[in-house]
C-alpha positions in Angstrom: -2.4 -20.9 16.5 -5.3 -18.4 17.1 -5.4 -16.8 13.8 -7.9 -14.1 14.9 -5.3 -12.6 17.1 -2.8 -12.6 14.1 -5.4 -10.6 12.1 -6.1 -8.2 14.8 -2.3 -7.6 15.2 -1.8 -7.1 11.3 -4.8 -4.8 11.2 -3.5 -2.8 14.1 0.2 -2.3 12.9 -1.0 -1.7 9.3 -3.3 1.2 10.6 -0.4 2.6 12.7 1.9 2.8 9.8 -1.0 4.1 7.6 -2.0 6.9 10.0 1.6 8.0 10.5 2.4 8.1 6.9 -0.9 9.8 6.0 0.1 12.6 8.6 3.5 13.0 7.2 2.1 13.8 3.8 -0.5 16.3 5.2 1.5 17.8 7.9 2.8 21.5 7.3 4.1 22.0 11.0 6.8 19.5 10.7 5.3 18.0 13.9 6.9 14.6 13.4 10.6 14.3 14.3 12.9 13.6 11.6 14.0 10.2 13.0 10.3 8.9 13.1 10.1 9.9 9.2 13.2 8.1 8.4 12.0 5.0 10.4 8.7 5.1 8.4 10.6 5.4 5.0 13.0 2.6 6.2 10.4 0.1 5.7 9.1 1.4 2.3 10.7 -0.8 -0.3 11.5 1.5 -3.3 12.6 4.6 -1.3 14.8 2.4 1.0 16.3 0.9 -2.2 17.1 4.3 -3.6 18.5 5.5 -0.3 20.5 2.6 -0.1 21.8 3.1 -3.6 22.8 6.6 -2.9 24.3 5.9 0.8 25.0 2.3 1.1 24.5 2.3 4.8 22.6 -0.2 7.2 20.1 2.6 8.0 19.0 2.6 4.4 18.7 -1.2 4.1 15.1 -1.7 4.9 14.4 -3.0 1.6 16.6 -6.1 2.3 14.7 -6.8 5.6 11.4 -6.7 3.8 13.0 -9.1 1.2 14.1 -11.4 4.1 10.7 -11.4 5.8 9.1 -12.3 2.3 11.6 -15.2 2.3 10.2 -16.2 5.6 6.4 -15.4 5.5 5.5 -14.1 2.1 4.4 -10.5 1.2 4.3 -9.0 4.8 5.1 -5.7 3.0 1.8 -5.8 0.9 0.0 -7.0 4.0 0.7 -4.3 6.7 3.6 -2.0 5.5 2.4 -0.4 2.4 0.1 2.3 2.7 -1.5 2.0 -0.6 -2.3 -1.7 0.3 -3.9 -0.6 3.4 -6.0 2.1 1.6 -7.4 -0.7 -0.4 -8.1 -2.7 2.7 -10.1 0.3 3.9 -12.0 0.5 0.8 -12.8 -3.3 0.8 -13.8 -3.0 4.5 -16.3 -0.1 3.5 -17.7 -2.1 0.8 -18.3 -5.1 3.0 -19.8 -3.0 5.8 -22.1 -0.8 3.7 -22.4 -2.1 0.3 -23.8 -5.2 -1.2 -22.1 -8.5 0.0 -20.1 -10.0 -2.6 -18.0 -13.1 -2.5 -14.5 -13.0 -4.0 -13.4 -15.3 -6.7 -10.3 -16.8 -8.0 -8.6 -14.2 -10.1 -6.5 -14.4 -13.2 -2.7 -14.2 -12.8 -2.1 -11.6 -15.5 1.5 -12.6 -15.3 2.6 -10.9 -18.5 1.2 -7.6 -17.3 2.4 -7.7 -13.9 5.9 -8.9 -14.8 6.1 -6.5 -17.7 5.5 -3.7 -15.4 8.3 -5.1 -13.1 10.7 -5.3 -15.8 9.8 -1.6 -16.9 10.6 -0.5 -13.3 14.0 -2.2 -13.2 14.9 -0.6 -16.5 14.0 2.7 -15.1 16.3 2.1 -12.1 19.1 0.8 -13.8 19.3 3.7 -16.5 18.9 6.2 -13.6 15.2 7.5 -14.6 14.3 7.8 -10.9 11.1 10.1 -11.6 9.2 7.5 -13.9 10.0 4.9 -11.4 8.5 6.9 -8.5 5.3 6.9 -10.7 5.2 3.1 -10.4 6.2 2.9 -6.7 3.0 2.3 -4.3 4.4 4.3 -1.6 5.2 7.5 -3.8 1.7 7.0 -5.4 -0.1 6.9 -2.0 1.8 10.0 -1.1 1.0 11.8 -4.4 -2.7 10.9 -3.7 -2.8 12.4 -0.2 -0.6 15.5 -0.9 -2.7 16.2 -4.0 -6.1 15.4 -2.8 -6.4 15.3 1.0 -3.8 17.8 1.9 -5.4 20.7 0.1 -8.6 20.1 2.0 -6.7 19.9 5.2 -5.2 23.3 4.5 -8.6 24.6 3.4 -10.1 23.6 6.8 -7.0 25.0 8.6 -7.2 28.4 6.9 -11.1 28.6 7.6 -10.3 27.7 11.1 -7.8 30.5 11.4 -9.9 33.1 9.8 -12.8 32.2 12.3 -10.4 32.4 15.2 -8.7 35.7 14.2 -12.1 37.2 14.0 -12.3 36.4 17.8 -8.7 37.8 18.3 -7.5 34.1 18.9 -4.4 33.2 16.9 -3.9 29.6 17.9 -3.9 28.7 14.3 -2.3 30.5 11.3 -3.1 30.5 7.7 -1.0 28.7 5.2 -0.5 29.3 1.6 -1.2 26.2 -0.6 1.8 26.7 -2.7 2.4 26.0 -6.5 -0.4 23.8 -8.2 1.2 21.0 -10.3 -1.9 20.1 -12.3 -0.3 17.1 -14.0 0.4 15.4 -10.5 -3.1 16.5 -9.5 -4.8 15.0 -12.5 -2.5 11.8 -12.2 -3.4 11.3 -8.4 -7.1 11.7 -9.1 -7.2 9.4 -11.8 -5.1 6.6 -9.8 -7.3 7.1 -6.7 -10.3 6.5 -9.0 -8.8 3.4 -10.5 -7.8 2.0 -7.1 -11.4 2.8 -5.6 -12.9 1.0 -8.6 -10.5 -2.0 -8.6 -10.8 -2.3 -4.7 -14.6 -2.2 -4.9 -14.8 -4.7 -7.8 -11.9 -6.9 -7.5 -10.3 -6.3 -4.0 -6.4 -6.5 -4.1 -6.2 -6.8 -7.9 -4.1 -3.6 -8.2 -1.5 -5.1 -5.8 -1.3 -8.4 -8.0 -1.4 -6.6 -11.5 -0.1 -3.1 -11.5 2.4 -2.9 -8.3 6.0 -3.7 -9.4 7.0 -4.2 -5.7 4.1 -6.6 -5.3 5.4 -8.5 -8.5 8.9 -8.4 -7.2 7.8 -9.8 -3.7 5.7 -12.5 -5.4 8.9 -13.9 -6.9 10.4 -14.1 -3.5 7.1 -15.3 -2.0 7.3 -18.5 -4.0 10.2 -20.0 -2.0 8.9 -18.7 1.2 9.7 -21.0 4.3 6.2 -20.5 5.9 3.2 -20.5 3.6 -0.7 -20.5 3.9 -1.7 -24.0 2.6 -5.1 -26.0 2.4 -5.1 -29.6 4.1 -6.3 -31.5 1.2 -7.2 -34.4 3.5 -9.7 -32.0 5.4 -10.7 -29.6 2.7 -14.4 -30.1 1.3 -13.8 -27.4 -1.4 -16.7 -25.4 0.2 -15.5 -22.2 -1.1 -15.7 -20.3 2.1 -12.0 -19.4 2.2 -12.0 -18.3 -1.5 -15.0 -16.1 -1.0 -13.2 -13.8 1.6 -9.8 -13.9 0.1 -8.9 -10.4 -0.9 -6.0 -11.6 -3.3 -8.4 -14.1 -5.1 -5.5 -16.6 -5.0 -7.3 -19.6 -3.7 -8.2 -22.5 -6.1 -11.0 -24.2 -4.4 -11.2 -27.1 -7.0 -7.4 -27.8 -6.8 -7.6 -27.0 -3.1 -4.3 -24.9 -3.5 -3.3 -21.5 -2.6 -1.2 -19.4 -5.0 0.9 -18.1 -2.4 2.9 -15.6 -4.6 -0.2 -13.7 -5.0 -1.4 -13.9 -1.5 -1.1 -10.9 0.8 -1.4 -12.8 4.0 
């Protein structure tokens, strides 16, 4: 099997989802059709789960499909469907491209922390505290980052462009009011982005394997996945090349094993 082709396909699909979801959160013209937006939400674990609990329809069962795919192939959601995961991949790519070359190392599991956060998220869900749950959801947090940091810049550029064109009696663009400022949400988004930026630069995908409840849940499912990445112990020389490029830090070179529940494929 040509793994280079698989990687290119993963990157292509993840970028498509990433760009479309980003556009949803910065768009003020409602350019995307409602069916397309619902299609994007279908594959987002927590929004799909909440929608299913409210509607109990097949069209809101995307989280079941994500779980089934995880049973087969592991954490595919974390690999190319989660926009927050793709954001970390982009930061890691820029660090490798323009920063100091740095080999990844096997990371600690931090099991108590990540499963503790998962338990908190489940408790929030069971008692109906949806807003606190959404502050743990990776999709909602990515949307919060885009809506509170990137969208205001997008609106500013639009309004500057509209003013410039109006001075020339061209009215292709129109000015848009930014709306009410939610300072807590803005401060939370900035703090979260700084945290993700720092963790991605220093520890790659540690956020996914430590602070994300969806990643923690899918890691439990991935333990019994049918198809897993493994090291051939009869051929492995423990050279460490695979571990040096593993973003999840889940390869134990000495034991010649892959901790697949933390692997993001």
